[in-house]
Structure formats: C-alpha cells, structure tokens
C-alpha positions in Angstrom: 0.0 0.0 0.0 1.2 3.5 -0.8 0.1 7.1 -0.7 0.6 9.1 -3.9 -0.7 11.6 -6.4 -2.3 9.6 -9.2 -2.0 11.0 -12.8 -5.3 9.5 -13.8 -7.1 11.3 -11.0 -5.3 14.5 -11.8 -6.3 14.2 -15.4 -10.0 13.8 -14.8 -10.2 16.3 -11.8 -8.4 19.0 -13.8 -11.1 18.6 -16.5 -13.7 18.8 -13.8 -12.0 21.9 -12.4 -12.1 23.6 -15.8 -15.8 22.8 -15.9 -16.3 24.2 -12.3 -17.8 20.9 -11.4 -16.6 20.7 -7.8 -17.0 24.4 -7.3 -20.6 24.3 -8.3 -21.3 21.4 -6.0 -19.8 23.3 -3.1 -21.9 26.4 -3.8 -25.1 24.4 -4.3 -24.9 22.1 -1.3 -22.7 24.0 1.2 -23.2 27.6 0.0 -19.4 28.3 0.0 -16.6 28.6 -2.4 -13.8 26.0 -2.5 -10.3 27.2 -1.4 -7.9 28.6 -3.9 -4.3 27.6 -4.0 -1.1 27.7 -6.1 -2.0 24.5 -7.9 -5.3 25.8 -9.1 -3.6 28.9 -10.3 -1.2 26.8 -12.3 -4.1 24.9 -13.8 -6.0 28.0 -14.8 -2.9 29.5 -16.3 -1.8 26.5 -18.3 -5.2 25.2 -19.5 -7.1 28.4 -20.1 -6.6 28.2 -23.8 -8.2 24.8 -23.8 -11.4 25.8 -22.1 -13.4 25.2 -25.2 -11.8 21.9 -26.1 -14.3 19.1 -27.0 -13.5 17.2 -23.8 -14.7 20.1 -21.6 -17.9 20.2 -23.6 -18.4 16.4 -23.4 -17.9 16.4 -19.6 -20.3 19.4 -19.1 -23.0 17.3 -20.8 -22.3 14.0 -19.1 -22.1 15.3 -15.5 -25.6 16.7 -15.8 -26.9 13.2 -16.4 -24.7 11.4 -13.8 -25.9 11.8 -10.2 -23.0 9.9 -8.6 -20.3 12.5 -7.9 -17.7 9.8 -7.7 -18.6 8.2 -11.0 -15.9 9.7 -13.1 -13.2 9.1 -10.4 -14.2 5.5 -10.4 -14.3 5.4 -14.2 -10.8 6.6 -14.7 -9.3 4.3 -12.1 -10.6 1.3 -14.2 -8.1 2.3 -16.9 -4.3 2.2 -16.9 -2.2 5.3 -16.6 -2.2 7.9 -19.3 -1.4 8.4 -22.1 -2.7 5.0 -23.1 -5.6 4.7 -20.7 -6.2 1.1 -21.6 -9.3 -0.5 -20.1 -8.3 -2.9 -17.3 -9.1 -6.6 -17.6 -12.7 -7.6 -16.7 -13.9 -3.9 -16.8 -16.7 -4.0 -19.4 -18.3 -0.6 -18.8 -18.6 1.4 -22.0 -21.2 4.0 -21.0 -18.6 6.8 -21.1 -16.2 5.5 -23.7 -16.7 8.6 -25.7 -15.3 10.6 -22.8 -12.3 8.3 -22.4 -11.5 8.6 -26.1 -11.7 12.4 -25.7 -9.5 12.4 -22.6 -6.8 10.5 -24.6 -6.8 13.3 -27.2 -6.9 16.0 -24.4 -3.8 14.5 -22.8 -1.8 14.5 -26.0 -2.9 17.8 -27.4 -2.5 19.8 -24.2 0.9 18.2 -23.5 -0.5 17.1 -20.2 2.7 15.3 -19.3 4.6 18.6 -19.5 2.1 20.1 -17.0 2.6 17.2 -14.7 6.4 17.5 -14.8 6.3 21.2 -14.2 4.2 20.7 -11.0 6.3 18.0 -9.3 7.3 20.5 -6.6 3.7 21.2 -5.9 2.8 17.5 -5.7 5.7 16.9 -3.3 4.4 19.7 -1.1 0.8 18.3 -1.1 2.1 14.8 -0.1 4.4 16.3 2.6 1.5 18.4 4.0 -0.4 15.2 4.8 2.3 14.3 7.3 4.7 11.5 7.8 3.7 8.9 5.3 5.3 5.9 6.9 3.7 6.7 10.3 0.3 7.3 8.8 0.4 3.9 6.9 1.2 2.1 10.2 -1.6 4.0 12.0 -4.3 2.7 9.7 -3.4 -1.0 9.8 -6.1 -2.0 12.3 -8.8 -1.3 9.8 -7.5 -4.1 7.5 -7.4 -6.5 10.5 -11.0 -5.6 11.6 -12.4 -5.9 8.1 -10.3 -9.0 7.3 -9.0 -7.6 4.0 -5.5 -7.5 2.4 -3.9 -4.0 2.6 -1.9 -4.9 -0.5 -5.1 -4.5 -2.4 -5.4 -0.8 -1.4 -3.8 2.5 -2.5 -4.3 6.0 -1.1 -4.5 8.9 -3.5 -4.1 12.5 -2.6 -6.2 14.8 -4.7 -6.1 18.6 -4.1 -9.1 19.3 -6.4 -12.0 17.1 -5.3 -14.7 18.1 -2.8 -14.5 15.6 0.1 -13.1 12.1 0.3 -14.0 8.8 -1.4 -13.6 5.1 -1.1 -13.6 3.5 -4.6 -13.4 -0.2 -5.7 -12.2 -1.2 -9.1 -11.7 -4.6 -10.6 -8.0 -4.7 -9.7 -7.7 -2.6 -6.6 -9.4 -0.5 -4.0 -8.6 3.2 -3.6 -9.0 5.9 -0.9 -9.1 9.4 -2.3 -8.5 12.2 0.3 -8.4 15.9 -0.2 -7.2 19.0 1.7 -10.0 21.2 3.0 -8.1 24.5 3.0 -4.9 26.3 1.9 -3.1 28.6 4.3 0.4 30.1 4.3 1.2 28.3 1.1 0.4 24.9 2.5 -2.5 22.4 1.9 -4.5 21.8 5.1 -5.6 18.2 5.8 -6.2 18.4 9.5 -4.7 16.6 12.4 -3.0 13.2 12.2 -6.0 11.6 14.0 -8.5 13.2 11.6 -6.6 12.0 8.6 -6.4 8.5 10.0 -10.1 8.5 10.7 -10.9 9.7 7.2 -8.8 6.9 5.7 -10.5 4.3 7.9 -13.9 5.7 6.9 -13.2 5.4 3.2 -11.5 2.0 3.4 -14.6 0.8 5.3 -16.8 1.9 2.4 -15.0 -0.4 0.0 -16.2 -3.3 2.1 -19.4 -2.1 3.8 -21.1 -0.9 0.6 -20.9 -4.3 -1.0 -22.0 -6.1 2.2 -25.0 -3.9 2.6 -25.9 -4.4 -1.1 -25.9 -8.1 -0.5 -28.2 -8.1 2.6 -30.3 -5.0 2.1 -34.0 -5.5 1.5 -35.5 -2.3 -0.1 -39.0 -3.4 0.9 -38.3 -3.0 4.6 -37.9 0.8 4.2 -39.9 1.7 1.1 -42.1 4.0 3.0 -39.2 5.8 4.8 -38.5 9.4 3.8 -34.9 10.6 3.6 -34.3 12.9 6.6 -33.6 16.5 5.5 -30.4 16.6 7.5 -29.0 13.8 5.3 -30.2 15.3 2.0 -28.1 18.3 2.8 -25.0 16.1 3.0 -25.7 14.4 -0.4 -27.0 11.2 1.2 -30.1 10.7 -0.8 -31.2 7.1 -0.2 -31.6 4.8 2.8 -29.0 2.4 1.7 -26.4 5.1 1.7 -27.4 6.3 5.2 -27.2 2.7 6.4 -23.6 2.5 5.0 -22.7 5.8 6.6 -24.0 4.6 10.0 -22.0 1.4 9.9 -18.8 3.0 8.5 -18.9 5.8 11.1 -19.6 3.3 13.9 -16.6 1.1 12.9 -14.3 4.1 12.7 -15.4 5.0 16.3 -14.9 1.4 17.5 -11.3 1.4 16.1 -10.3 4.7 17.7 -8.6 3.6 20.9 -7.9 7.0 22.3 -11.0 7.7 24.4 -10.8 11.5 24.0 -10.5 11.2 20.3 -13.3 8.7 20.1 -15.6 10.9 22.2 -14.8 14.0 20.1 -15.5 12.0 16.9 -18.7 10.6 18.3 -19.9 14.1 19.2 -19.1 15.3 15.7 -21.1 12.5 14.1 -24.1 13.1 16.4 -24.0 16.8 15.6 -24.0 16.1 11.9 -27.3 14.1 12.2 -26.2 10.5 13.1 -28.2 10.6 16.3 -28.2 6.8 16.8 -24.5 6.3 16.3 -23.7 5.3 19.8 -26.5 2.7 19.9 -25.4 1.2 16.6 -21.7 1.2 17.6 -22.5 -1.0 20.6 -24.8 -3.2 18.6 -21.9 -3.9 16.2 -19.6 -4.6 19.1 -22.0 -7.0 20.8 -23.5 -8.7 17.8 -21.3 -8.3 14.8 -17.8 -8.5 16.1 -15.9 -11.7 16.8 -12.1 -12.0 17.6 -11.8 -8.4 16.7 -13.1 -8.9 13.2 -16.4 -7.9 11.7 -18.9 -10.7 11.1 -20.0 -10.8 7.5 -22.7 -13.4 7.9 -26.5 -13.2 8.6 -25.8 -11.1 11.7 -25.0 -8.3 9.3 -28.6 -8.5 7.9 -29.9 -8.1 11.4 -27.7 -5.1 11.9 -29.3 -3.5 8.8 -32.7 -4.1 10.2 -31.7 -2.7 13.5 -30.5 0.5 11.8 -33.7 0.8 9.7 -35.7 0.5 13.0 -33.6 3.2 14.6 -33.9 5.6 11.6 -37.7 5.0 11.6 -38.0 6.0 15.2 -35.5 8.8 15.4 -36.3 10.7 12.2 -39.7 9.7 11.1 -41.8 9.6 14.3 
C-alpha cells in the first residue's frame, strides 16, 4: 500500500475543475466557495486556452446526467495510466467510452505530461502536507485486520481538487481518495494526524461495507421511509447510503482507541445528524464482532434491520 498523487485522477479532476464541477457542488450544497491555491492557479494559467476543447464540452453534458459525484473518479481508475488509458481486464463498462476517447486526445494535445512534470514540486508539497507517510500507513493497519482484507489491495490517492473524500473499488484494486479542505500560508491543510487517520479508515470501510449492505439490504423494509432532510443536505439521498454511513462511522469509532478522540469523533457525528450512532456502535460490538473482526454473515442483515428501525423511530416519528 502506498500514498501518492495519481496521474489518472489529476487528469479527470483537472477537466472537472475547468468545468467548475466541484466548485458548483460546493456552492449548491454548502453555500461556500472552494479554497484557492497555487496548484489551481497553475491549472488555470496552463489550461485556459483549452477551455473550449471538446473534452470540456463532453464532460459538461455528461455530468448533468450522472448523479453519482464519484462516478468519473471510479471510471478513470478502471483504466491504466495515461497516455494509453487502456481498459483494465474484466472492466466492461462502455457507457462513457466517448469521454475516455476524448481524454486521450486531451492528454496528448494539451501536452499534459509537460504540465505534470512542471508541477512536481507542488505534488511533493501536497504529499508532505499530509504528514509523515510511513507513520500514517502504520496507524491505519487496524482497519484491515478488523475488516479482514489485504492491505496490498489498497492504495491512497491524494487529490487537491475534489470536494470531500472517497472510497472506490475497481476490478483490480481499492482506492481511498483524500483531499485537503483548505490552503493557508502556502500549505495544503488536511487536519490533524488523528482526523486524517479516521478519514482513511472511513473510506476503506466503504469499499467493504457498501458491498455487504448491497448483499443483505432489502429495499421493501424501508420503502415508506422518507430521507431525513439533514442527510439530503449532506448528499446522502437514499436509505442504503445512510445505512452504510452509520455502519462505517460506527466502525471508525470502534477502532479509535484514544478515548478522548473517540468521544470527540462521536460528538461530531451526532451533531451532523447521526443521532443513533452510539447505539449502533454498541450493537456492532456486541452482535457483529468476533475475535476483533467484523462478522460478514447473517448477523449483518440483522444489523441493517436494526439501523432501519432506529432511523424509523429517530427521524420519522
């Protein structure tokens, strides 16, 4: 497992930045502008003459049809590094092949490799601003043990352009994408060592929990449940997503052994609308954990039903 800047993600997020995609999301849902930084200045300066390039036009059209904000991050990670961007084995999606074709041309005609080379100092600064890489990678090991997954199947990508953080599964590998939330004194701000660790735990959890929930989730059990407004404002627009968030946030809290950090984290989650987190956390400890590992059997289905019941009582009474 390693922690790096990924050229595929930079390629697609620079296109998104030229389309103001992440900026528009931030304005729409959080009513605030994204931070500005040296890297974005470099992007605007270098790519301004390509603002009317066909790739920009194609993306502007596609993103209006695609509701999943991580869809194009996931898409590009199922291809090899540029300039070839070959589809990886077993990945059969061709919904956005026209976009991939256009990106290949964009990479070549903009001399994207030249831009990447000229920004190596900025990339090194971004990675250094995360903190000590070796220490961080050691800190997160407990999540792999708890979920019983191989850390060699994971990579951590630092992206200065996206809004938020993501856990993404591809046919060959799982990725965590983390982003800074501010830029001050010529440095990219990622938060404390503990908060970065918790973010990475959270996103690694999603690569396992999302699939487990999909396996055991019965839509009929909550077809009459409305999505609480507090979650809609956070882009959580279906019950399955909220269930995933409850489980992921509970596991992250379980793994935090520093009591003060765990309490602070729990309070933050409750304040953001996850009122039943403490109850669900203890349900997982008592019913879904064995030998310090998460049970992935029928007890998980009972956990889902328990969460649905809690949501029903807490938000829809």
